[in-house]
C-alpha positions, 0 to 999 in steps of 0.5 A: 745478105741472106735469101728466099725464093719467091716464084720463077719467071715465065723465062724459067728465071728463080727470083729471091727477096731478102728474107728480113723484108720478107718478114716484114708486114708491109714494104715500102719502095725508095729510090732515086729515078734516073737513067741507068747508067749499064742500059738505055730503055724505057726504064731505068735505075729507079723503084722497080731496080729496087725491088729487085736488086735493092732486095735481091741482095747480093745474089738477086742482084748477080741472078738479075745481070746474068739474065740481062745477058740472054734477055736483055736489061730491060726485059730481064728488070720488068719479068722479075719485078712483076713475079716480086709485084705478085709476091710480097706484101708492097705498100707502092714505092716513093720515086725521088726526081732530081734536078742538074744540081743533083737536088731533089725536085720533087717526090711521088708516092706510085701504089704498087699497080702502077709501079710499072708504068709509072715508073717509064714517065718519071724516067723520061721526066729524069732524063730530061733533067740530066746534066750534060756537058756544055760541049758536042765534042772533046778530045780530052776530058780530065776528070779530078775523081771518081768513085761509087759515091760519084756514080754506080760506075765510078763515072755517068756514061751519060756524061762522059758518053761511054758505056760499062760495057765497051766503047771505042776511041775511033770516033763516029761523028753520027753517035750522038755527043757527047763524044769523048776521044780520050778520057783520064781520070785522076784519082779515087774517091775514098769513099770509094773504099776501094772499089774501083769498077768504071775504071775500065772507061777510062784510057789513061790513070795515074798509079795513085788511083792503081794504088788505091783500088782494091782488087778483090772489092772491083772484082767482087762489083765487075763479077756480080754486075757482069761488068768485065769491060769495067775493072780493066785497069787504063794505062797509069803514070807516075804524074798527071803531067805524064798521062796528060802529054801521053794522052795528047799524043796519041790524039794523033793530031796536026797540032797538039797545043789545038786538043780541045781539052775539058777539066770537070772535077767529078760527073755530078758536078760538071755545072763548073768547069776548065775548058781551052779556050778553042771551045768557047765557038763550040758551046751547044746552043742550048747551053748556058755558059758563064765565063768567070776566070781565064784563060791561063796556062794549064799548071801542074805542081813541084811533082807534076800534077795538077793543082786541087780544083774544085766547084766552090 
């Protein structure tokens, strides 16, 4: 994790880079290019992000996020990235574009001189390929699992319609979809090793997810990324049944049985989902959705939890 200073931006920010990388004859960047989970801009999570945050290690990530709070994410990323582009022995970058099923759509080699400009185009291409929920308005979204192997923020904000730095459950009908009024997340993936960053985007969760959290690991991620809201623990219950019941009651609908409910495995897998019949007439016109089973009552096991449900 050792780093060395390589220069200062015109904004006065000291830029650091991995000491091991600085010993290399040439550096080739490799990263998936996609919209960032923390901010909306012309560039996102890609080669520049790998250059600034990846090669910057923990200290570089801390400096970047601190600069972003003052300058904005895109400005900070470009500013720090330009110093590194000028100082490092870069061979170039290999950009990975994925499709809706998270399979490689194509690869593109990018020379150092075009890294910044080309990433804008690649990010726009990746944005057009991203999956979406087939509904614009959802009363309750049930997410079976969240985790760092799912998204850097545990759940992809583009799928759930909420940002890691805060959200409001007072839905504005004019805000971009999806508009999710309540979000219940059930479990944390083992691959996350206790890092539950992003849990703060949920309204309800389970005691078992909270028990699986490592407060220390989650705290380090939250403080490094300055994503304080993302580490806040929502209301939690012993069972899924209790959490879902509370979520439905909190909607204050005249008839809770008419709540528009959607269940997904995680935000990486939205090609298969479960939803209440009243959403059938609200499927987005640009979405090709095949209904393969149901409807059937929501079932719980003897402990009051939803049975396992996967995309296969």
